N, C-alpha and C positions, 0 to 999 in steps of 0.2 A: 504494500500500500504506500502511496505517496504521502510523505509527511510534510508538515508546514516548513516553509523556509523563512517565516516572518518572526514568529514569537513562540516560545514554548508555552505549555499549559501552566507551568509553575513559575512564579516570580521569586527570584533569589535576592536576598538582602546582603550587601557587602559592607562590612565595617572597616575595610582597608582602603587603600588608594584606588584611583580609577583603574579599571581593568584595561588590558592592552587592546582589546577588540573594540575600543571606542575611538573615534577620531574627533578631536575637539576643534571646532571652528569658532574661535573667540576673537572678538575685536580687541583693539589695543587697550581700550578702557577696561575691558574685562580682565585682560592680563595684568594690568596695574592693580586692579582690585584683588586679584588672586595673590599677587606678591604682597599686598598689605594684609593678607589674611581675611579678606571680606569677599563679598560678591559670589557666594556659593550658588545662590539662585540663578545669577546670570550665567555662571559656568554650566549649570545643569540645563538651562534653556538653550545653550549652544551645542549641546551634545547631539550628534548625529550618528546613528548606528551604521556600521559597515554592512554592505549587502551580504545576505546569507548568514549573518551572525545573530545568535539569539540576543534579544534585548533583556538586560538585567536592570532591575529597579535599584537605583542608588539609594544609600541610606539617608541622604539628606534631601529627599523629595519633599516638596512643600505640602502643607495640609490641603491646599486647593487642588493638587494634582491627584488624579484617580487612576487606579490600575485599569487596564483595558477591559471593557465589558462591564465596569462597575455601574455605569449609568443605566444600561439595559437590565442589569441584575436588579437594581433598585426599582426600576419600572415594573418588572415581573413580580417582585415581592409586594409592591404597593397595590398591584392588581389582584393579589391573592384573595383578599376579603371579598371583593366584588365577584370574582369568579366562583368563590365558594358559595355565595348567596345564589347566583344563577344556577349553579350545579345542584345546590340543595333544593331550590324551588322546583327544578325539573325532577329531582329524586323523589320529592314528596308527591308531585303530580304522577310520576311513574307508579309509585306504590298505590296511589288512589285509583288510577286507571287500571292497573293490573288486578287490584282487588275487585273493581267493578266488572272487569272481564271474567274473573273467576266466578263472581256471583251470577252473571248472565249465563255462563256455561252450566253451573251447578243447578240453576233453576230450569234450564231448557233441556238438559239431557239426564239420563239415568246415572246412578252412581257407578255402574259398570262402564258406561261410556266415558265418564270423567276419569276413571282408572286408566282407560286406553290413552286419553289425552295426557295424563300424568306420565305414563311410560314413554310416550313419544317425546314429550318435552324434556324428560330426564336424559334420554338418548341424545337429543339435540344439544343440551348443555354440556354433556360429556364430550361429544365430538368437538364442540366449540373450544373447550378447554384443551383438548389433546392437540389440536392443530394450531393453537395460539402461539406456542413456543415462547411465550413471555415477551413477544415483540412490543406490545403496548407498554409494558414496564420499561423495557430498554429505551423506547422512544421518549417517554416522559422523563427519563433520567438524563439522556444525552442531549436531546434537542434544545432544552432551555440554555444549557451552558454553551453549546455551539452557536446558538442565536445571539447570545449576549457577547461572546468573545470574538466571534468570526463573522457574524452577520447572517442575513437571511439565506444567502447562497449556500453557505456551508451546511446550514440546517436542512435546506431543501434537498441537497445531495444525499444526505443520510436518509431522509424521508423516502426518497425515490427508491433507494436500495432496499429499505424495509418493505415498502409496498411490492416491489418485484419479488421479494422472497415470499411474502404472504400469498401472492397470486400463484407462484410455483407450488407452494404447499397445498393450496386449495385445489389446483388442477390434479395433483397426484391423489389427494384425498377423495375427490369426486370419483375418479376412476376406481379406486379401491372400494369405496362404499357401494357403488352401483354394480360392479362386476366381480368383485373378489371377496365379498363378505363370507360366503360359505368356505372358501379356501382359507381365508384368514382365520376363521373360527377353528378349522381343523388344525392349523399350525399352532394356534394358541393353546389348544387342548393338549398338544404334545409337549408343551413347555413344562419343565420340572419345577414349577412355581406353585406355591399354595394359592388356591383360588383361580388358577388358570382354567380349570374345567367349567367353573361357574361363569367366568367371563365368556367363554366359548358358547355356553348355553344361551347366554343373553343375546349374543349376536345372531343366534338362530331363532330368536323369539318371533313367532308369526306376527305378533302385533307390530314389532319393529319393522319387519320386512314388508308388511302390508302398507306401511306409511313412509317408506324410505325416500320416495321421490320428493314430497314436500319438505321432508327433513333436510335433504341435501340442498335444495334451493334456499331454505331458511338459513342454513349454515353459511352458504356463500354470501348472501346479502348481509347477514349480521356480522360475519367476520371482517368484511371490508369496512363496514360502517364503524365497527369497533376501533380499528386502527386509525381511521379518519377522525373519530372523536378524540382519540389520544393526542392527535396533532393539535386540536383545539385546546385540550387541557395543558399541553406542554407550553403553549404560547399564551395561556390565560385568555382564550377567546370563547369562554363558556356561554356567552350570550347567544352565539350561533347554535350551540348545542341545545340550549333551552328552546329556541324558536323552532328548529327543525324537528327535534324529538317530541316536543309537546304537540305539534301539529300531527305528527305520526301517530301518537297515542290517541288523539281525538278521532282520527280516521279509523284506527283499529277498533275502537269501541263501537263506533257507528256501524261499521261493516260487519262486525261479529254479531251484533244484534240482528241485522238483516239476514245474514247467512243462516243463522239458527232459526230465524222466523220462517224462512222459506223451506226449511227442512233439509239442508245440506249436511247437517250434523258435524261431527268432529273432523271428518275429512275436509269439509268446506272451511272450517276454522283454521286448520293447519295450512291449507293452500293460501288462504287469505293472509296469514302471518308471513308466509314465505314471500309472496309477491310484494307486500308492503315493505319488507326488509330490503328488497332490491331498489325500490323507489327511494327509500331512506338513504341508502348508500350513494345513489346517483345524485341526490340533492347535496350531500356533503362534498362529493367529488367536484361538482360544478362550482361550488362556492370556494373551495380551497385550491382549485386548479392554478390560479396565478401564483400562489405561494409554492405549490408543489413543483412547478416547472421553472422556478427562478434559477437562473444560471449564474456563472461567474463565481464559483466557490473558490475562495482563496485558501481554504484548508479542507482536506478530505479525511474525515475520521476513519481510522482503521476499523475494519468490520469485525475482526475476531473478538475484541473485548466486548463489543456490543452484543454479539451472539452469546458469549459466555454469561454475561449478566442476565440476558433474557432467559436462558435455559435454567439458571439458578432460580429466578422468580417463577418460572413455569413449573418446576418440580414442587415448589412450595404451594402454588395455587392448586395443583392437581391433588396433592395430599390433603389439603384442608378444604377443598371445594368439591369439584366434580366427582373424583373417585370415591370420596366418602359417601356421597349420596347414591352414586351408581352402584357401588358394592352393596349398600343397604337394600336397594331395589332388587338387585340380583339375589341376595339372600332371601328376601321375602318370596321371590319366585321359586327358589330352590325348595323352600319349606312349604310350598303349595299354598301360600297365602293368597286369598282371593283378590281380584282386581279392585273390589270395593275397599278392602283393607289397605291396599297399596295407595289408593286415592286418599284415604285418611292420613296415611303417613306423609304423602306429598304436601297436603294442605298444612299439616302441623309444622313440617320442615320449613315451608315458605313463610308461615306466620312468624316463626321464631327468628328466621333470618331477617325478615322485615323489621321486627322489633329491635333487633341488634343493630341494624344499619339505618334506621329511619331518619335520625337526626344527624348522622355523620356521613351520609351518602355523598354530600357535597365535597368531601375531601378526596373522593375517588379520582385519581389522576392529578388533581390540583395539588394535593399535599406533596406528592413526589416531585412535581414540577417546582414547587416552592422550595423544597430542600435542595434541588439541583441548582436553582438560581442563587440560593444562599451560599452555595459552595463555590461560586464564581470567584476566581482569584485565590483559590485554596484558603478561603476564609473559614477556618475551623470553628472559631468562636461564634460567628454568626450562624453557622450550620447547627451548632449545639443549641443555641438559643431558639432557633426555629423548630428544631425537633422537640425540645422540651415543651414549647408552647402548643404544638400540635397534639402531643400526647395528653396534656392536661385538658385541652378543650374537648378532645374526643371522649375522654373518660367522663367528664362532667356532663356531656350531652347524652351519652349512651346509657349510663348506669341507671338513672331514674326511670327511664322508659321500660327497661328490662325488669326492674323490681315491680313496677306497677302491673305489667302484663303477667308476671309470675303468679301474683295473688288473685288475678282475675281471668285466668286462662279459660276456664269453662264458660264463663259468661261471655267472653269475647268470641269464642268459637260459635256459641249458640246464637249470639246477636248477628254475626256475620253470615253464617251459612244455614241457620235453621236447625230444627230438631233432628233432621236426618243425618246431620254431621256432628252430633254431640260427642261421639267417640274421639273426635279430634282434640277435645279439651285436655284429657290426661296426657296424651302424647305431646301436646304443646307445653305442658308443665315440665316434662322431662327435658325437652330441647332447650327451654328457657333457663332451666337450672344449670345445665352444662355450659350454656353461653355465658352466664354470669361468672362461672368458675374460671373460664379461660379468658 
């Protein structure tokens, strides 16, 4: 990979004399001032770096002089509260709209049909996690610093590479899902790993195979939109996310009611979600196109550390998110638990997750971007302060809601879904209890 020829990522302080790789162009008055022991500021202002040599920040820099990227870093940090509010507003609207969608579905279809919907959505979420490879986390970590220190061109160059990788992974995944699931299930079953047989059985699930096409389309649209949303989070442009995704949720609610009203059932709902996800991704792509295709990158970020960071985040997300729920669904199927019971499990899991993230959803992506901006110029002290602030705010926002829901789980489940879903209450208690512990 080509590395920068302008400036390193780290600024080094020197407490000794001027380094040899600087050429001083100082007027006669400045020389006289230097001989008299004064005029340090004038000397510094006359410093010109030799081409292809790294610039080193002298120890006598004035208070008004700022490291490269500091102005943009401060802009991103000052934009964090506004971006959090936009993201939080959309997060609340998403929870409300998703709850309304769930209510519409549970009122219009049988519990068995909702169980089918739960299995299909769980498979969708698992596939989405598996093919993500942590690219969103890598983007929100690297792009803010590149944008601040090297400009929009350098950030756009990395964004294009991440998008190209996402498209390549999606193309391979679509081929595997559509044409090679039985073969993949057979290979997984032969693996000497605990639970491999259960995973293989889940891939042969007739419910999954019967709805595989809308799931694939839904994965493609949502995966592209997710990475484009991460771009907005990295550059604190969450107003765009709020507008596009809020309109998307409104259209989803309206069409889901129409689809179920005319009798298209769960198949119709899944296809509706899939098609809307494609339009959502297209809207983000059109709006962000001028940024994505910005040229003139003065620095090209090496790709290997970006991928390494993404994979580390990916493994964490898999263990704590998709695989946990998918393995639970698989085990329920292995022990011949009915579709109705699996639907209860899915509802309780979703409610507990909503209670856990309801007031802190606004930090998704924005928090990581703020920490990345805080680290511009290798400012460890500012990074520490930002991290401590985020942890305190998230704890204060999340804990009261979890405690309230824990003591009112049965009433919440009954009020939201009616008496047919009363068994959700005890399961919700269990999930909330462990959410509070961790």
